[in-house]
C-alpha positions as CSV (number, residue, x, y, z in Angstrom):
1,M,-134.8,-220.6,121.4
2,T,-137.2,-218.5,124.0
3,P,-140.6,-217.8,122.9
4,Q,-141.3,-214.6,123.0
5,P,-144.2,-213.0,125.5
6,A,-147.6,-212.2,123.3
7,P,-148.2,-208.3,123.6
8,G,-151.4,-207.3,125.1
9,G,-153.3,-208.4,128.0
10,F,-152.6,-205.7,131.6
11,G,-150.1,-208.7,133.1
12,N,-147.7,-208.3,130.4
13,I,-148.1,-204.3,129.9
14,L,-147.5,-204.0,133.4
15,R,-144.3,-206.3,132.8
16,G,-143.2,-203.9,130.0
17,M,-143.6,-201.3,131.9
18,L,-141.4,-201.9,134.8
19,L,-138.7,-203.8,132.6
20,L,-138.3,-200.2,130.3
21,G,-138.8,-198.2,133.4
22,R,-135.4,-200.0,134.8
23,G,-133.7,-199.1,131.0
24,R,-134.2,-203.4,129.9
25,L,-134.7,-203.0,126.5
26,T,-136.7,-206.5,126.5
27,G,-140.0,-204.7,127.8
28,L,-140.4,-203.0,124.3
29,V,-141.9,-206.7,123.2
30,Y,-145.0,-206.4,125.5
31,F,-146.6,-203.6,123.9
32,G,-148.0,-204.7,120.5
33,N,-147.4,-202.4,117.4
34,T,-151.1,-202.2,116.2
35,A,-154.0,-199.1,116.3
36,D,-155.6,-201.0,118.9
37,A,-152.4,-201.1,121.1
38,V,-152.1,-197.4,120.9
39,L,-155.8,-197.0,121.7
40,T,-155.8,-199.1,124.6
41,A,-153.0,-197.2,125.7
42,L,-154.3,-193.8,124.7
43,A,-157.6,-194.2,127.1
44,P,-157.2,-194.3,130.2
45,R,-155.3,-191.0,129.9
46,I,-158.2,-189.6,128.2
47,A,-160.7,-191.0,130.7
48,L,-158.1,-189.2,133.6
49,W,-158.7,-186.3,131.8
50,L,-161.9,-186.1,130.9
51,V,-162.5,-186.6,134.9
52,G,-159.9,-184.3,136.1
53,G,-160.9,-181.7,133.7
54,L,-164.9,-181.5,134.6
55,L,-163.8,-181.5,138.1
56,T,-162.2,-178.7,137.8
57,M,-164.7,-176.9,136.0
58,A,-166.8,-177.9,138.3
59,H,-164.8,-176.8,140.9
60,A,-163.9,-173.4,138.9
61,P,-165.9,-173.0,136.1
62,D,-164.0,-170.2,134.1
63,A,-161.5,-169.3,131.1
64,T,-158.3,-170.1,133.6
65,S,-159.8,-173.8,134.2
66,A,-160.8,-174.5,130.1
67,T,-157.3,-174.0,129.1
68,R,-155.9,-175.7,131.7
69,W,-158.0,-178.4,130.9
70,L,-157.2,-177.8,126.8
71,F,-153.4,-177.5,127.6
72,S,-153.6,-180.6,129.4
73,L,-154.9,-182.2,126.3
74,C,-152.3,-180.9,124.4
75,M,-150.0,-182.5,126.8
76,I,-150.9,-185.9,125.6
77,L,-151.7,-185.5,122.2
78,L,-148.7,-183.3,121.0
79,P,-145.7,-185.6,121.3
80,A,-147.2,-188.2,119.5
81,I,-147.7,-185.8,116.1
82,V,-144.4,-184.2,116.9
83,T,-142.6,-188.3,117.3
84,H,-145.5,-189.2,114.5
85,A,-143.5,-186.4,112.0
86,L,-140.2,-187.7,113.5
87,A,-140.7,-191.9,112.8
88,Q,-141.9,-190.7,109.4
89,R,-139.1,-188.3,107.9
90,W,-136.7,-191.1,109.7
91,G,-138.0,-194.0,107.7
92,R,-139.3,-196.0,111.1
93,S,-143.1,-195.3,110.7
94,A,-143.6,-199.0,111.5
95,L,-142.4,-199.0,114.3
96,W,-144.5,-195.9,115.7
97,C,-147.5,-197.4,117.1
98,R,-145.8,-200.0,119.4
99,Y,-143.1,-197.1,120.4
100,I,-146.2,-194.5,121.4
101,A,-148.1,-197.0,123.3
102,A,-144.5,-197.9,125.3
103,A,-144.0,-194.0,125.9
104,W,-147.9,-193.4,127.2
105,W,-147.9,-196.9,129.6
106,T,-144.5,-196.0,131.1
107,D,-145.5,-192.4,131.8
108,W,-147.2,-193.4,134.4
109,L,-144.3,-194.5,136.0
110,S,-142.7,-190.7,136.7
111,P,-145.4,-190.3,139.6
112,F,-144.6,-193.0,141.7
113,V,-140.9,-192.7,141.5
114,M,-141.7,-188.9,142.4
115,L,-143.6,-190.7,145.3
116,G,-141.1,-192.8,146.4
117,V,-139.0,-189.5,146.4
118,A,-141.5,-187.9,148.5
119,L,-141.6,-191.0,150.8
120,L,-137.5,-190.7,151.2
121,M,-137.7,-187.2,151.7
122,A,-140.8,-187.5,154.6
123,L,-138.1,-190.3,156.3
124,G,-135.3,-188.5,156.0
125,A,-135.9,-184.7,156.0
126,P,-139.7,-184.2,156.5
127,A,-138.7,-180.4,157.5
128,L,-137.7,-180.0,153.9
129,L,-140.9,-181.7,152.6
130,E,-142.7,-178.5,153.5
131,T,-140.6,-176.6,151.2
132,T,-140.7,-174.5,148.3
133,Y,-137.0,-176.5,147.5
134,G,-138.7,-179.7,148.5
135,G,-141.7,-179.6,145.4
136,L,-139.0,-178.7,143.5
137,I,-136.3,-181.4,144.2
138,I,-139.5,-183.8,143.9
139,N,-141.4,-181.9,140.7
140,G,-137.1,-182.0,139.0
141,V,-136.5,-186.0,139.6
142,G,-139.5,-186.3,138.0
143,F,-139.5,-184.7,135.2
144,A,-135.3,-185.8,134.2
145,Y,-136.8,-189.2,134.9
146,S,-139.5,-188.7,132.1
147,L,-137.0,-186.8,130.0
148,W,-134.6,-189.9,130.7
149,M,-137.3,-192.5,129.7
150,T,-138.9,-190.7,126.7
151,W,-135.4,-190.8,125.6
152,F,-134.6,-194.4,126.2
153,I,-137.8,-195.9,124.5
154,A,-137.0,-193.5,121.2
155,R,-134.0,-194.8,121.1
156,V,-135.7,-198.2,121.9
157,G,-139.1,-198.3,120.6
158,L,-137.6,-196.6,117.1
159,A,-134.4,-198.0,116.4
160,L,-132.5,-194.5,116.7
161,G,-129.2,-193.6,117.5
162,G,-128.4,-191.7,120.9
163,G,-128.2,-188.7,118.7
164,R,-131.3,-188.6,117.1
165,A,-133.2,-189.9,120.3
166,M,-132.3,-186.7,121.9
167,L,-133.2,-184.5,119.2
168,L,-136.8,-186.0,119.3
169,V,-136.7,-185.1,122.4
170,G,-135.5,-181.6,121.9
171,A,-138.6,-181.5,119.1
172,V,-141.4,-182.6,121.9
173,L,-139.7,-180.0,124.7
174,L,-139.9,-177.9,122.0
175,S,-143.1,-178.4,121.0
176,L,-144.4,-178.0,124.2
177,T,-142.6,-175.3,125.0
178,L,-144.3,-173.2,122.7
179,L,-147.5,-174.0,123.9
180,A,-146.9,-172.9,126.9
181,G,-146.2,-169.9,125.6
182,I,-148.9,-169.2,123.1
183,T,-151.0,-169.7,126.3
184,A,-148.8,-167.4,129.0
185,L,-149.2,-164.8,126.0
186,L,-152.9,-164.7,125.2
187,P,-155.8,-164.7,127.1
188,P,-156.6,-165.8,129.5
189,H,-152.7,-165.5,130.0
190,Y,-152.9,-169.4,131.6
191,M,-149.0,-169.9,132.8
192,P,-148.5,-173.3,132.6
193,W,-145.0,-173.9,134.6
194,H,-146.5,-172.0,137.8
195,D,-148.5,-175.7,138.6
196,F,-145.4,-177.8,138.0
197,M,-143.6,-175.4,140.6
198,A,-146.8,-176.0,143.0
199,L,-146.7,-179.3,143.5
200,P,-146.0,-180.7,146.3
201,G,-144.6,-178.3,148.8
202,A,-144.4,-175.0,146.9
203,S,-147.1,-172.9,148.7
204,S,-145.2,-173.2,151.9
205,A,-142.7,-170.5,152.3
206,P,-139.0,-172.1,152.7
207,H,-137.6,-172.9,156.2
208,H,-134.3,-171.2,157.4
């Protein structure tokens, strides 16, 4: 029998990320199925949230910045809450720790995918990179990749069929959409989709 890799350790986590990021379900075994594995995956996200939020508040200490900071925390935690509830409902609670650890770690791949698209655009169509359309393309590819990863890791991590994995993706998206709608309706009326549209070239006028 081929020995199974021991989960944990940054090297194994990186291997698991790269395998899952390419659609290889064997990458799942590199992640632990324990509470410690979940906390280890969560820690860098919370650290980045704290640093980014403090820098934002130092630069613009207003209600919108505070709302953006809290919303970004909900972006991290709300999918975990939703998927945990679904895992319990579907009898997959025993698999959830490994699933969410893998999901949180592989989520770091999306910015690199976006960077790759931006580099290709800079080489092949540099003028497009400076336009709103360029920003939409980069963000759209990153968003599509993130959706696919969410579906794939739910399918393999929670041992779901394709339909249930799609339902999980839809539930996560719906919860985040509702949260975004609430933040837009209530003061200070922060609209999260403006941040999505603004990266990285949306501030420039389209070139004709």
